[in-house]
C-alpha positions as CSV (number, residue, x, y, z in Angstrom):
1,M,0.0,0.0,0.0
2,T,1.1,3.6,-0.7
3,D,-0.7,6.9,-0.9
4,R,0.8,8.2,-4.2
5,L,-0.1,7.2,-7.8
6,V,3.5,7.3,-9.0
7,L,4.6,5.0,-6.2
8,D,1.6,2.7,-6.7
9,Q,2.5,2.3,-10.4
10,Q,6.2,1.6,-9.5
11,L,5.1,-1.1,-6.9
12,Q,2.7,-2.7,-9.3
13,D,5.4,-2.9,-12.0
14,T,8.0,-4.3,-9.6
15,I,5.8,-6.9,-7.9
16,Y,4.4,-8.1,-11.2
17,Q,7.9,-8.8,-12.4
18,F,8.2,-11.5,-9.7
19,E,7.2,-15.0,-10.8
20,H,3.7,-15.8,-9.4
21,K,0.6,-17.8,-10.2
22,F,-2.5,-16.2,-11.8
23,G,-4.8,-14.9,-9.1
24,V,-2.2,-14.6,-6.4
25,V,-1.5,-10.9,-7.0
26,Q,-4.0,-8.2,-8.1
27,K,-3.2,-4.6,-8.8
28,I,-6.0,-2.2,-8.1
29,D,-5.7,0.3,-11.0
30,K,-9.3,1.1,-11.6
31,S,-11.7,1.9,-8.7
32,S,-12.7,1.2,-5.2
33,R,-15.2,-1.4,-6.6
34,Q,-12.2,-3.4,-7.9
35,L,-10.6,-3.2,-4.4
36,A,-13.8,-4.3,-2.7
37,E,-14.1,-7.3,-5.0
38,A,-10.5,-8.3,-4.4
39,L,-10.9,-8.1,-0.6
40,E,-14.2,-10.0,-0.7
41,N,-12.6,-12.7,-2.8
42,A,-9.6,-12.9,-0.4
43,V,-7.0,-12.3,-3.1
44,P,-3.7,-13.1,-1.3
45,I,-1.7,-10.1,-2.4
46,I,-3.3,-6.7,-3.3
47,I,-1.5,-3.6,-4.5
48,T,-3.5,-0.4,-3.9
49,T,-3.5,3.2,-2.8
50,L,-4.8,4.2,0.6
51,Q,-7.4,6.6,-0.8
52,K,-9.7,3.8,-2.1
53,F,-10.5,2.4,1.4
54,P,-13.1,4.9,2.6
55,F,-15.4,3.8,-0.3
56,V,-15.1,0.0,0.2
57,S,-17.9,-0.3,2.7
58,K,-20.4,1.3,0.3
59,Q,-19.2,-0.8,-2.6
60,L,-19.7,-4.0,-0.5
61,L,-23.3,-2.9,0.3
62,K,-23.9,-2.2,-3.4
63,M,-22.5,-5.6,-4.5
64,A,-24.7,-7.4,-1.9
65,E,-27.7,-5.4,-3.2
66,E,-26.9,-6.5,-6.8
67,R,-26.9,-10.1,-5.7
68,G,-30.3,-9.6,-4.0
69,V,-29.0,-10.2,-0.4
70,A,-28.9,-8.1,2.7
71,G,-25.4,-6.8,3.3
72,T,-23.6,-5.3,6.2
73,G,-20.8,-3.6,4.2
74,T,-18.4,-5.6,6.3
75,L,-15.8,-8.3,5.4
76,P,-15.0,-11.5,7.4
77,T,-12.1,-10.8,9.8
78,R,-8.9,-12.2,8.4
79,R,-5.3,-11.9,9.4
80,C,-3.7,-9.3,7.2
81,A,-0.2,-7.9,6.8
82,V,-0.3,-4.3,5.6
83,I,3.0,-3.3,3.9
84,I,3.3,0.4,3.6
85,D,5.8,2.0,1.3
86,E,6.8,5.6,2.1
87,A,5.0,5.7,5.5
88,H,4.5,9.3,6.5
89,S,1.7,11.7,7.6
90,S,-1.2,10.4,5.5
91,Q,-0.9,6.9,7.1
92,G,-1.7,8.5,10.5
93,G,-4.8,10.3,9.3
94,E,-8.5,9.6,9.0
95,T,-8.1,7.6,5.8
96,A,-5.7,5.2,7.5
97,T,-8.4,4.5,10.2
98,D,-10.8,3.7,7.4
99,L,-8.3,1.0,6.2
100,K,-8.3,-0.5,9.8
101,E,-12.1,-0.4,9.8
102,V,-12.4,-2.3,6.5
103,L,-9.8,-4.9,7.4
104,G,-11.0,-5.2,11.0
105,G,-14.1,-6.7,9.5
106,E,-16.8,-8.5,11.5
107,A,-14.7,-8.8,14.7
108,L,-14.5,-5.0,14.9
109,L,-18.3,-4.8,14.4
110,E,-18.9,-7.3,17.2
111,E,-16.5,-5.5,19.6
112,A,-18.3,-2.2,18.9
113,K,-21.7,-3.9,19.5
114,K,-20.6,-5.3,22.8
115,K,-19.1,-2.0,24.0
116,A,-22.3,-0.1,23.0
117,E,-24.5,-2.6,25.0
118,E,-22.1,-2.3,28.1
119,E,-22.5,1.5,27.9
120,G,-26.3,1.3,27.4
121,L,-26.0,3.0,24.0
122,S,-26.9,0.2,21.7
123,N,-28.3,2.9,19.2
124,L,-24.8,4.3,18.8
125,E,-22.9,1.1,17.7
126,E,-21.3,3.1,14.9
127,L,-19.8,5.5,17.5
128,F,-18.0,2.6,19.2
129,R,-16.9,1.2,15.9
130,K,-15.3,4.5,15.0
131,M,-13.5,4.5,18.4
132,A,-12.4,0.9,18.0
133,K,-10.9,1.3,14.5
134,R,-8.4,4.0,15.7
135,G,-6.5,1.6,18.0
136,K,-4.5,-1.5,17.4
137,Q,-6.3,-4.6,16.2
138,A,-5.2,-8.2,16.8
139,N,-5.7,-9.3,13.2
140,L,-3.6,-6.6,11.6
141,S,0.2,-6.3,11.4
142,F,1.7,-3.2,9.9
143,F,5.1,-3.1,8.2
144,A,6.0,0.5,7.4
145,F,9.0,1.6,5.4
146,T,10.3,5.1,5.2
147,A,13.7,6.9,5.0
148,T,12.2,10.1,6.5
149,P,9.9,9.2,9.5
150,K,8.1,11.9,11.4
151,H,7.5,11.8,15.2
152,K,4.0,10.4,14.3
153,T,5.5,7.6,12.1
154,L,7.7,6.3,14.9
155,A,4.9,6.7,17.5
156,V,2.3,4.8,15.5
157,F,4.4,2.2,13.7
158,G,7.4,1.8,16.0
159,R,7.9,-0.2,19.2
160,N,8.2,2.2,22.1
161,G,9.1,4.9,19.6
162,Q,11.9,2.8,18.0
163,P,11.9,1.2,14.6
164,S,12.0,-2.6,14.6
165,H,14.9,-2.4,12.1
166,R,17.0,0.5,10.9
167,Y,19.1,0.8,7.7
168,T,20.5,4.3,7.9
169,M,21.3,6.8,5.2
170,R,24.9,6.7,6.2
171,Q,25.1,2.9,5.8
172,A,23.3,2.9,2.4
173,I,25.7,5.5,1.1
174,E,28.8,3.6,2.4
175,E,27.5,0.4,0.9
176,G,26.8,2.0,-2.5
177,F,23.0,1.6,-2.6
178,I,22.4,5.3,-2.8
179,L,24.5,8.3,-3.6
180,D,25.5,11.2,-1.3
181,V,23.5,14.1,-2.7
182,L,25.3,16.7,-0.6
183,K,28.8,15.8,-1.9
184,H,28.7,18.5,-4.7
185,Y,26.5,21.4,-3.4
186,T,26.8,24.9,-4.8
187,T,24.9,27.9,-3.5
188,Y,24.1,31.2,-5.1
189,E,22.9,34.5,-3.6
190,T,20.7,37.1,-5.2
191,Y,21.4,40.8,-4.6
192,F,19.0,43.4,-5.8
193,K,17.7,46.9,-5.3
194,L,14.0,48.0,-5.7
195,L,12.9,51.6,-6.3
196,K,9.4,53.1,-5.7
197,N,8.0,54.0,-9.1
198,C,4.8,55.8,-8.1
199,A,4.1,59.5,-7.1
200,N,2.3,58.7,-3.8
201,D,3.7,56.7,-0.9
202,P,0.8,54.6,0.4
203,N,0.8,52.9,3.8
204,V,0.9,49.2,3.5
205,E,0.7,46.2,5.9
206,R,4.3,45.1,6.4
207,K,4.1,41.3,6.1
208,K,1.7,41.2,3.2
209,A,3.5,44.0,1.3
210,A,6.9,42.3,1.9
211,K,5.5,39.0,0.5
212,A,4.2,40.9,-2.5
213,L,7.6,42.6,-3.1
214,A,9.3,39.2,-2.8
215,R,6.8,37.7,-5.3
216,F,7.5,40.7,-7.6
217,L,11.2,39.9,-7.6
218,R,10.7,36.1,-8.0
219,L,8.4,36.5,-11.0
220,H,10.4,39.4,-12.5
221,P,11.4,38.5,-16.0
222,H,15.0,39.6,-15.3
223,N,15.3,37.3,-12.3
224,I,13.8,34.3,-14.2
225,A,16.0,35.0,-17.2
226,Q,19.2,35.3,-15.2
227,K,18.6,32.0,-13.4
228,T,17.5,30.3,-16.6
229,E,20.8,31.3,-18.2
230,V,22.8,29.9,-15.2
231,I,20.8,26.6,-15.2
232,V,20.7,26.0,-19.0
233,E,24.4,26.8,-19.5
234,H,25.4,24.6,-16.6
235,F,23.3,21.8,-17.9
236,H,24.6,22.2,-21.4
237,S,28.3,22.4,-20.4
238,V,28.4,20.0,-17.5
239,T,25.3,17.8,-16.7
240,R,24.4,16.6,-20.1
241,H,27.8,14.8,-20.4
242,K,27.2,12.8,-17.2
243,I,25.9,9.2,-17.1
244,G,27.2,8.4,-20.5
245,G,25.5,11.5,-22.0
246,K,22.1,10.4,-20.6
247,A,21.9,12.6,-17.5
248,K,18.7,14.5,-16.7
249,A,18.0,17.4,-14.3
250,M,15.1,18.7,-12.2
251,V,14.3,22.4,-11.5
252,V,12.4,22.9,-8.2
253,T,10.4,26.1,-8.3
254,G,8.6,28.0,-5.6
255,S,5.1,28.2,-7.1
256,R,3.0,27.0,-10.0
257,L,3.2,30.4,-11.7
258,E,7.0,30.4,-11.3
259,A,7.0,26.9,-13.0
260,V,5.1,28.4,-15.9
261,R,7.5,31.4,-16.2
262,Y,10.5,29.1,-16.0
263,K,9.1,26.8,-18.8
264,Q,8.5,29.9,-21.0
265,S,11.9,31.3,-20.3
266,F,13.6,27.9,-20.8
267,D,12.0,27.3,-24.2
268,Q,12.9,30.8,-25.4
269,Y,16.6,30.6,-24.2
270,I,17.1,27.1,-25.5
271,Q,15.6,28.0,-28.9
272,K,17.8,31.2,-29.1
273,K,20.9,29.2,-28.3
274,G,20.0,26.2,-30.5
275,Y,20.9,23.7,-27.7
276,P,19.7,20.1,-28.0
277,I,17.7,20.3,-24.8
278,K,14.0,19.8,-24.2
279,S,12.0,20.4,-21.0
280,L,8.8,19.3,-19.4
281,V,6.9,21.1,-16.7
282,A,4.8,19.5,-13.9
283,F,2.2,21.3,-11.8
284,S,-1.4,20.6,-10.7
285,G,-4.6,22.2,-11.9
286,T,-4.9,25.4,-13.9
287,V,-2.7,28.4,-13.4
288,Q,-4.0,31.9,-14.0
289,D,-1.7,34.3,-15.7
290,D,-0.9,37.3,-13.4
291,K,-0.8,39.8,-16.3
292,L,-3.5,38.6,-18.7
293,S,-6.8,37.6,-17.0
294,S,-8.0,35.7,-20.1
295,V,-4.9,33.4,-20.2
296,T,-4.5,30.2,-18.2
297,Y,-2.0,27.3,-18.3
298,T,-2.2,23.6,-17.7
299,E,0.5,21.0,-17.4
300,E,-0.8,19.1,-20.4
301,G,-1.1,22.2,-22.5
302,M,2.4,23.4,-21.8
303,N,3.8,19.9,-22.5
304,K,2.1,19.8,-25.9
305,G,-0.5,17.2,-25.1
306,I,1.5,14.9,-22.8
307,R,-1.0,13.7,-20.2
308,E,-0.1,13.7,-16.5
309,K,0.1,9.9,-16.3
310,E,2.4,9.8,-19.3
311,L,4.9,12.4,-18.0
312,P,7.2,10.1,-16.0
313,E,7.5,7.7,-18.9
314,K,8.1,10.5,-21.4
315,F,10.7,12.1,-19.2
316,A,12.6,8.8,-19.1
317,T,13.1,8.8,-22.9
318,P,16.1,10.4,-24.5
319,E,13.8,13.1,-26.0
320,Y,13.6,15.1,-22.7
321,Q,16.3,16.2,-20.4
322,V,14.9,18.7,-17.9
323,L,11.8,18.6,-15.6
324,L,10.6,21.8,-14.1
325,V,8.3,21.1,-11.0
326,A,6.1,22.9,-8.6
327,E,5.0,20.7,-5.6
328,K,5.1,17.5,-7.8
329,Y,7.7,14.7,-8.2
330,Q,9.5,15.9,-5.0
331,T,8.7,12.7,-3.2
332,G,8.7,9.1,-4.3
333,F,9.8,9.9,-7.9
334,D,12.3,7.2,-9.0
335,Q,14.5,8.2,-12.0
336,P,18.1,6.9,-11.8
337,L,19.2,9.2,-14.7
338,L,18.4,12.3,-12.6
339,H,21.8,13.8,-11.9
340,T,21.4,17.5,-11.2
341,M,18.9,19.5,-9.2
342,Y,18.5,23.3,-9.5
343,V,16.6,24.6,-6.5
344,D,14.8,27.9,-6.5
345,K,12.5,27.2,-3.5
346,L,13.0,27.4,0.2
347,L,13.4,23.9,1.6
348,S,13.5,22.8,5.2
349,G,13.3,19.7,7.4
350,I,11.8,16.6,5.9
351,Q,10.9,18.4,2.7
352,A,14.5,19.2,2.0
353,V,15.6,15.6,2.5
354,Q,12.8,14.1,0.4
355,T,13.3,16.6,-2.4
356,L,17.0,16.4,-2.7
357,S,16.9,12.6,-2.3
358,R,15.4,12.4,-5.8
359,L,19.1,12.5,-6.9
360,N,20.3,9.6,-4.8
361,R,19.3,6.7,-7.1
362,I,22.2,4.7,-8.5
363,H,23.0,3.8,-12.1
364,P,25.9,1.8,-13.6
365,L,27.3,4.9,-15.2
366,K,26.3,7.4,-12.5
367,E,29.3,8.5,-10.4
368,D,27.9,11.4,-8.5
369,A,25.0,13.9,-8.2
370,F,25.0,17.7,-8.1
371,V,22.9,20.5,-6.5
372,L,22.8,24.1,-7.5
373,D,20.8,26.1,-4.9
374,F,19.6,29.7,-5.4
375,V,17.8,30.0,-2.1
376,N,18.8,27.8,0.8
377,K,21.7,28.1,3.3
378,R,24.1,25.2,3.6
379,E,23.7,25.0,7.3
380,D,19.9,24.6,7.0
381,I,20.3,21.7,4.5
382,R,23.0,20.1,6.7
383,E,20.7,20.2,9.8
384,A,17.7,18.8,7.8
385,F,19.8,15.8,6.6
386,K,21.6,15.3,9.9
387,T,18.3,14.3,11.5
388,Y,18.1,11.2,9.3
389,Y,21.7,10.5,8.5
390,E,22.3,8.0,11.4
391,G,18.6,7.2,11.8
392,A,16.0,9.5,13.3
393,E,15.3,9.5,17.0
394,M,12.1,10.5,18.8
395,G,12.3,13.6,20.9
396,E,9.7,15.0,23.3
397,E,6.3,13.2,23.4
398,A,3.0,15.0,22.8
399,D,1.3,15.8,26.1
400,P,-2.3,14.3,26.3
401,G,-3.0,17.0,28.8
402,Q,-2.8,19.6,26.1
403,M,-5.9,18.0,24.4
404,Y,-8.0,18.4,27.5
405,T,-6.8,22.0,28.1
406,L,-7.8,22.8,24.5
407,Q,-11.1,21.1,25.0
408,G,-11.8,23.3,28.0
409,E,-10.8,26.5,26.2
410,L,-12.9,25.7,23.1
411,E,-16.0,24.9,25.2
412,A,-15.6,28.0,27.4
413,S,-15.9,30.2,24.3
414,G,-19.5,29.3,23.8
415,I,-19.1,28.9,20.0
416,Y,-20.8,25.5,20.2
417,L,-23.1,23.9,22.8
418,A,-23.0,20.4,24.2
419,E,-26.6,19.7,23.0
420,E,-25.4,20.6,19.4
421,V,-22.6,18.1,19.6
422,E,-25.1,15.4,20.9
423,R,-27.6,16.2,18.2
424,F,-24.9,15.9,15.5
425,G,-23.6,12.7,16.9
426,E,-27.1,11.0,17.0
427,V,-27.4,11.5,13.3
428,Y,-23.8,11.0,12.2
429,F,-23.4,7.7,14.1
430,K,-26.5,6.1,12.6
431,P,-25.6,3.0,10.6
432,K,-24.6,4.2,7.1
433,Q,-27.3,2.1,5.3
434,K,-30.0,3.8,7.4
435,Q,-28.8,7.4,6.7
436,S,-30.8,9.6,4.3
437,A,-30.7,13.0,2.7
438,A,-32.8,14.4,5.6
439,D,-30.1,13.2,7.9
440,H,-27.5,15.2,6.0
441,Q,-29.7,18.3,6.5
442,A,-30.0,17.5,10.2
443,M,-26.2,17.3,10.6
444,N,-25.9,20.7,8.9
445,A,-28.6,22.1,11.1
446,A,-26.6,21.0,14.2
447,L,-23.5,22.7,12.9
448,D,-25.0,26.0,11.6
449,P,-25.6,27.7,15.0
450,A,-21.9,27.3,15.8
451,V,-21.0,28.7,12.4
452,S,-23.2,31.7,13.0
453,R,-21.7,32.4,16.4
454,F,-18.2,32.1,14.9
455,S,-19.1,34.6,12.2
456,V,-20.2,37.1,14.8
457,F,-17.0,36.5,16.8
458,Q,-15.0,37.0,13.6
459,E,-16.7,40.4,13.0
460,E,-16.0,41.5,16.5
461,D,-12.3,40.3,16.7
462,K,-10.7,38.7,13.7
463,D,-7.5,37.8,15.5
464,E,-9.1,36.1,18.4
465,A,-11.5,34.2,16.1
466,E,-8.5,33.0,14.1
467,M,-6.8,31.9,17.4
468,W,-10.0,29.9,18.2
469,R,-9.9,28.3,14.8
470,K,-6.2,27.3,15.4
471,K,-7.1,25.8,18.7
472,L,-9.8,23.7,17.1
473,R,-7.4,22.4,14.5
474,T,-4.8,21.6,17.1
475,F,-7.4,19.7,19.2
476,R,-8.5,17.8,16.1
477,N,-5.0,16.8,15.1
478,L,-4.0,15.9,18.6
479,Y,-6.9,13.6,19.1
480,A,-6.4,11.9,15.7
481,F,-2.8,11.3,16.6
482,L,-3.1,10.3,20.3
483,S,-6.2,8.0,19.8
484,Q,-4.0,5.7,17.7
485,I,-1.5,5.3,20.6
486,I,-3.7,5.6,23.7
487,P,-6.8,3.5,23.7
488,Y,-9.3,6.2,24.7
489,Q,-12.7,4.8,25.8
490,D,-14.3,8.2,26.1
491,S,-17.3,8.4,23.7
492,D,-17.8,12.1,24.5
493,L,-14.3,12.8,23.1
494,E,-15.1,10.9,19.9
495,K,-18.3,12.8,19.4
496,L,-16.6,16.1,20.0
497,Y,-13.8,15.2,17.6
498,V,-16.2,14.3,14.8
499,F,-18.3,17.4,15.4
500,L,-15.3,19.7,15.3
501,R,-13.8,18.0,12.3
502,H,-17.0,18.8,10.3
503,L,-17.4,22.2,11.9
504,S,-13.9,23.2,10.8
505,S,-14.7,22.8,7.1
506,K,-17.8,24.9,7.5
507,L,-16.3,27.9,9.3
508,P,-16.0,31.0,7.1
509,K,-12.4,31.6,5.9
510,R,-10.5,34.6,7.3
511,D,-10.7,37.7,5.2
512,N,-7.1,38.4,4.6
513,G,-7.8,42.0,3.7
514,L,-5.8,43.8,1.0
515,S,-3.5,42.0,-1.4
516,Y,-0.9,44.0,-3.1
517,Q,0.3,44.1,-6.7
518,F,3.3,46.3,-7.1
519,D,4.0,45.8,-10.8
520,D,3.4,49.5,-11.6
521,D,4.5,50.9,-8.3
522,V,8.0,49.3,-8.0
523,R,10.8,48.8,-10.4
524,L,14.0,46.6,-10.2
525,E,17.0,49.0,-10.2
526,Y,19.8,46.6,-9.6
527,Y,20.2,42.8,-9.7
528,R,23.2,40.4,-9.3
529,L,23.4,36.7,-9.0
530,Q,26.6,35.5,-7.3
531,K,28.1,32.1,-6.5
532,I,28.7,32.0,-2.7
533,S,30.0,28.5,-1.9
534,E,30.6,25.1,-3.5
535,G,31.8,21.7,-2.2
536,S,30.6,18.9,0.1
537,I,28.2,19.4,3.0
538,S,29.5,17.1,5.7
539,L,27.2,15.1,7.9
540,G,29.8,13.2,9.9
541,E,29.9,15.6,12.9
542,G,27.5,17.6,15.0
543,Y,24.2,17.1,16.8
544,A,21.3,15.4,15.1
545,P,18.0,17.2,16.0
546,R,15.3,14.8,17.3
547,L,11.7,14.4,16.1
548,N,9.5,16.1,18.6
549,G,5.7,15.5,18.9
550,P,3.2,18.3,18.8
551,L,4.2,20.5,21.7
552,E,2.4,23.8,21.3
553,A,-1.2,24.1,22.4
554,G,-1.9,27.3,20.4
555,T,-0.5,29.8,18.1
556,G,-0.1,33.6,18.7
557,V,-1.4,36.2,16.4
558,V,0.9,39.1,15.4
559,R,-0.7,42.5,14.9
560,E,1.3,44.7,12.5
561,E,1.5,48.4,12.2
562,P,1.2,49.9,8.7
563,V,4.5,51.0,7.1
564,S,5.1,53.3,4.2
565,L,5.9,51.6,0.9
566,S,9.2,53.6,0.4
567,R,10.4,52.7,3.9
568,L,9.7,49.0,3.4
569,I,11.5,49.0,0.1
570,D,14.5,50.6,1.8
571,V,14.5,47.8,4.4
572,I,14.4,45.1,1.8
573,N,17.1,46.7,-0.3
574,E,19.3,46.9,2.9
575,R,18.7,43.3,3.6
576,F,19.6,42.2,0.1
577,G,22.3,44.7,-0.7
578,T,26.1,44.4,-0.4
579,D,27.1,47.9,0.6
580,F,26.1,49.4,3.9
581,T,25.2,53.1,3.8
582,P,23.7,55.7,6.2
583,A,20.3,54.5,5.0
584,D,20.9,51.3,6.8
585,Q,20.3,53.2,10.0
586,L,16.6,53.0,9.3
587,F,16.7,49.2,9.3
588,F,18.6,49.0,12.5
589,D,16.2,51.5,14.1
590,Q,13.3,49.2,13.2
591,I,15.1,46.2,14.8
592,V,15.4,48.2,18.1
593,E,11.7,49.2,17.9
594,E,10.7,45.6,17.5
595,A,13.1,44.5,20.3
596,I,11.7,46.9,22.9
597,K,8.2,45.5,22.4
598,D,9.3,42.0,23.4
599,E,8.1,41.1,26.8
600,G,11.0,38.8,27.5
601,L,13.5,41.6,26.8
602,K,11.5,44.0,28.9
603,Q,11.9,41.7,31.9
604,A,15.6,41.0,31.1
605,A,16.4,44.7,31.0
606,A,14.6,45.3,34.3
607,V,16.6,42.7,36.3
608,N,20.0,42.5,34.5
609,P,23.1,44.6,33.9
610,G,23.9,45.6,30.3
611,D,26.3,42.8,29.6
612,K,23.9,40.1,30.8
613,F,21.1,41.7,28.8
614,E,23.2,41.6,25.7
615,L,23.4,37.8,26.0
616,V,19.6,37.5,26.1
617,F,19.3,40.1,23.2
618,K,21.8,38.2,21.1
619,G,19.6,35.1,21.2
620,L,16.7,37.0,19.7
621,L,18.5,39.3,17.4
622,E,18.6,36.9,14.4
623,T,14.8,36.6,14.7
624,F,14.5,40.4,14.6
625,F,17.1,40.7,11.9
626,I,15.5,38.3,9.5
627,E,12.2,39.6,8.3
628,R,9.8,36.8,7.9
629,M,9.2,37.3,4.3
630,D,7.5,34.9,1.9
631,Q,10.2,32.2,2.0
632,N,12.1,33.4,5.1
633,E,15.0,34.2,2.8
634,D,18.0,35.5,4.6
635,I,20.8,36.9,2.5
636,F,22.0,39.6,4.7
637,V,25.4,38.0,4.0
638,R,27.6,40.4,5.9
639,F,25.8,40.2,9.2
640,M,25.5,36.4,9.0
641,N,29.0,35.7,7.8
642,D,31.2,38.6,9.0
643,I,31.7,37.8,12.7
644,P,33.5,41.0,13.7
645,F,30.8,43.1,12.0
646,Q,28.1,40.9,13.6
647,K,29.6,41.6,17.1
648,I,29.7,45.4,16.5
649,V,26.1,45.5,15.4
650,T,24.9,43.2,18.2
651,N,26.7,45.3,20.8
652,R,25.4,48.6,19.4
653,L,21.7,47.5,19.0
654,A,21.7,45.7,22.4
655,S,23.1,48.9,24.1
656,E,20.4,51.1,22.5
657,A,17.6,48.7,23.3
658,Y,18.8,48.4,26.9
659,E,18.9,52.1,27.4
660,R,15.5,52.6,25.9
661,L,13.9,49.9,28.0
662,R,15.6,51.1,31.2
663,E,14.4,54.6,30.6
664,K,10.8,53.3,30.1
665,S,11.1,51.2,33.2
666,F,12.2,54.2,35.4
667,S,9.7,56.6,33.9
């Protein structure tokens, strides 16, 4: 079992290559009906995706009806081994519990019936069935494989948080089964200067405007063209000669529209140069052009009719050499001829490891792999890989007490009432075959009062309403996770979980207010792309971060003051420029202003001398210094890399913040 179509196809092809008798192996490549038939006929080995399981029960009922017999939508309980390839977050979600329910079969139904009778709630058998399916079941054994486990993966599939067997990235590299993708890693930095290009100087919301300015740069034709030139020339002069002249490359972009722009830029540049290179692009759905409202793009259209399912096979042919992607083919994609990756997207943690590991497949003629990164810092990539290099370890556990704290806070708000939760549960937990369209209306009627109260709350205080929404999501995710590890027998918790899960999807989305388009208000004055570093990123030394469970019970909301567009442009230019001028003073002043608002620094200034305060201040300075723009890009190279300069700036800003806070304290 897997949860991705690309992986499913690979597994089907691999397993079918093994010698086997007819009827022993069945690949589910059509529908949930096909899966239901295979399960009912007890086919010994079934290859399928996880997403088909929620529909199996309905298909079993339909099949029984077609045969003219009364069905329960339940299978006989059989011992099953569930082999999961690429086990990660989806295998711990609601769809995974549907798999357990289907394979749990009649025994699960009997257990639920018995529990309902014990509790005097025989009309809510379905409720106890839902609770039972979350936990471990005696007839099911899970064998989960992954190179990049999360905390949840080890907690759900491990033994006391430990894998039953470990074959580490380090061992696989040393034994030649995969390549070291960090051995040849080159990073570039982008330096630029923006100028305000409009007569007025409107006030803008800092974070949204900063994101819009970052987007303006990323999509700017000059930025795309410069990076295209670097990529294509490198591929033409270096990569295409690798792996016996068969090497391929992947370009990882930051958004679907960026992928579109790169594809257009690639085709133009390659045609102009007359290079024997052809590219494909991969993105989901339809992309709206940001300049022409009547123009849209699709993957199939830009690839001249190549359908989504055909793309991996087409890319494998000698006809195509470069694949440009936006949130596709970054996990599970197996192409041994992939030699080089050009990264123009911020990557962190597990996503960095999964994306860059597309290069690690071996081939008889493949000696190495290469990464050219326009965005990420070497240290961030090293830290991401270090977690998994020697085998990931679990860190802090999730605290079940958080869930009850959140439950209390959610209920205290009065957004929903206990009787509404009960009313929803009475309908939702009816046997599926007895539910009707009227029941669907009744469930909505139970949810609607809470939706109305939330809407009023949202009008009165958007930030607090958003905080409540985040608490709801945190509770929902915690229960879904913890209920697979801890055998909760609390039917009220299950009712609340199901109610909140459905309420969450009905709550009105937050109005994000203004969105900014600066195409006519800002112009690019200066731009430079510079190679910063090259060589191996070593994983042999240093601390490996552990995988912590969900530790935060809520998320704060930041209220931002408006800032003039010209001032914000100055700040961004200062962050991305190479020369420091008197204008930099404005940026440093803003850091001090942010610092003196911090409650922790206020307390530190009140009880510490200046030198001790500077130690506390230093720990927070990088957070203040790096504006949280769209991709958290930090290219303030001199501050981050020039240690003497960093010390001078830290000392001066700490002194100023300390004096300001002490003055306020005394006044």
